[in-house]
C-alpha positions as CSV (number, residue, x, y, z in Angstrom):
1,X,0.0,0.0,0.0
2,X,1.3,3.4,-0.9
3,X,2.5,5.6,1.9
4,X,0.4,8.7,1.2
5,X,-1.1,11.3,3.5
6,X,-4.9,11.6,4.0
7,X,-4.8,14.8,1.9
8,X,-3.8,12.7,-1.1
9,X,-7.1,10.9,-1.0
10,X,-8.8,14.0,-2.5
11,X,-6.7,13.6,-5.6
12,X,-7.6,9.9,-6.2
13,X,-9.9,8.8,-8.9
14,X,-12.8,6.5,-7.9
15,X,-11.0,3.4,-9.2
16,X,-7.8,4.3,-7.3
17,X,-9.6,5.0,-4.1
18,X,-11.7,1.8,-4.4
19,X,-8.6,-0.3,-5.2
20,X,-6.7,1.1,-2.2
21,X,-9.8,0.6,0.0
22,X,-9.9,-3.1,-1.0
23,X,-6.2,-3.4,-0.1
24,X,-6.9,-1.7,3.3
25,X,-9.8,-4.1,4.1
26,X,-7.6,-7.1,3.1
27,X,-4.8,-6.0,5.4
28,X,-7.2,-5.5,8.3
29,X,-8.9,-8.9,7.7
30,X,-5.5,-10.6,7.9
31,X,-5.2,-9.4,11.5
32,X,-1.4,-9.3,11.5
33,X,-1.0,-5.4,11.9
34,X,-0.3,-4.0,15.3
35,X,-3.0,-1.9,17.1
36,X,-1.4,1.3,15.9
37,X,-1.1,0.0,12.3
38,X,-4.7,-1.2,12.4
39,X,-5.9,2.2,13.6
40,X,-4.0,3.9,10.8
41,X,-5.4,1.5,8.2
42,X,-8.9,2.1,9.6
43,X,-8.5,5.9,9.4
44,X,-7.2,5.5,5.8
45,X,-10.1,3.2,4.9
46,X,-12.6,5.7,6.2
47,X,-11.0,8.5,4.1
48,X,-11.0,6.2,1.0
49,X,-14.7,5.2,1.5
50,X,-15.6,8.9,1.9
51,X,-13.8,9.6,-1.3
52,X,-15.6,6.8,-3.2
53,X,-18.9,8.1,-1.9
54,X,-18.0,11.6,-3.1
55,X,-17.4,10.2,-6.6
56,X,-20.6,8.1,-6.5
57,X,-22.7,11.1,-5.4
58,X,-21.1,13.2,-8.1
59,X,-21.8,10.6,-10.7
60,X,-25.4,10.2,-9.6
61,X,-25.8,14.0,-9.8
62,X,-24.5,14.0,-13.4
63,X,-26.8,11.2,-14.4
64,X,-29.8,12.8,-12.9
65,X,-28.9,16.1,-14.7
66,X,-28.5,14.2,-18.0
67,X,-31.8,12.5,-17.6
68,X,-33.5,15.8,-16.7
69,X,-32.0,17.4,-19.8
70,X,-33.0,14.4,-22.0
71,X,-36.5,14.5,-20.5
72,X,-36.9,18.2,-21.2
73,X,-35.5,17.8,-24.8
74,X,-38.0,14.9,-25.5
75,X,-41.0,16.8,-24.1
76,X,-40.2,20.1,-25.7
77,X,-41.6,19.3,-29.1
78,X,-44.7,17.8,-27.4
79,X,-45.2,21.1,-25.6
80,X,-44.7,23.1,-28.8
81,X,-47.1,20.9,-30.7
82,X,-49.8,21.2,-27.9
83,X,-49.2,25.0,-27.9
84,X,-49.7,25.1,-31.7
85,X,-52.8,23.0,-31.5
86,X,-54.3,25.3,-28.9
87,X,-53.3,28.4,-30.8
88,X,-54.8,26.9,-34.1
89,X,-58.0,25.9,-32.4
90,X,-58.4,29.4,-30.9
91,X,-57.7,31.0,-34.3
92,X,-60.3,28.6,-35.9
93,X,-62.9,29.5,-33.2
94,X,-62.2,33.2,-33.8
95,X,-62.5,32.8,-37.5
96,X,-65.7,30.8,-37.3
97,X,-67.3,33.3,-35.0
């Protein structure tokens, strides 16, 4: 595992943070670390898990925004068509009166 500081976690990609988190969990599960080493691994794991969560929240927000934009784009012609139908109907009614 790389000897990096917690501040370095912020610069990790999702995949890098996830892979290092897997390594931390594996090291903790082996149970061979001292108490001090285990605490350091646990703290690093918490920071890595938080970084992964940041990435996932950001990805979800981007997907939600893309879906909303796609939804607006796909319903925009329907709104225009409905508006034109209403306008045409009103024009027809005024002409017929």
